[in-house]
N, C-alpha and C positions, 0 to 999 in steps of 0.2 A: 115187547114192546110194551109200554105202558097207555091203559085209557087215552091218556091226552095224544099221545105220538100218533093215536087210530085218526085225530082231530086234522091231522096235516096234509093228507090230499085234499078235503075242503077247503082250508083252508088255502095252500095253494090255487084252489078252482076259483074263490072266491077272488083272490087277487087279480087272478088273469083277468075277469071280466069286468075289474075296475079300471083297469088300463082302459087309456082312451076317453073315459068317462068324470077323471079326475087327474090332478097332480099328483097324488102321492098316498101313501097308507102307512100312518102312525098304528106301530102296537106298543102298546105298554105291557111288558111282561114281569109278573110279578112271581113265576115258577123257579124261583131260586133253590129250592129243594128238589128239581126236577132235573136233575143235567141232561138227561138224554134228551128230554124234550127242550132245550135249552139250547144244545147242538142242531137239533131241527129248525127250530127258529132262524138261527146264526145261518143255516144255508139256505134258507126263505130269503132274509137279507141281502146275501151275497148272491142269490140268482133274480132278484129282483132288487139291483143295484141302483139309488137311484131315485128308486121309487117307492123301495119301502125300509123303512125306519123303526127299529126297534129300540124300545127305552127299556135297557134292563133296570128293573129295581132289583134291590138287596133288601127287601120284606115285602109283605103282605099290607099294603095299606087302606084296600078295601075298595070295591069298584068305584064308589064317588071320587075319590083319590088319583084315583088311575085316570079317570076319564077327564078330571082336571087337568093333570099332567100332561095328556096328550093332547087336550085342547090348544092350553097355553102353547106349545111347543109349536101346532100347527098356525097361531095367530100371529109369533113369532116370525112363522116363515113367510106370511103373509096370505093364509088363508081367509076366503072372505065368507065362507061357510064350513061347518064342523058338522 
């Protein structure tokens, strides 16, 4: 298990706490070079289908671009706040 995979239980706990408080969660993932971590994120997306969307980036575009990418998708889906 790599260091990033250790974050998965905390991420799942956070997502569970968001349910009922918001319409969904968008995760922008740029861990293209960490296939084990991507597998774990895919499991989360499947477990929370309809609530969690993962955007699978193929390169690291930086934090600002990732936030913009996720925010644009949320607005396209009708989000009133991000």
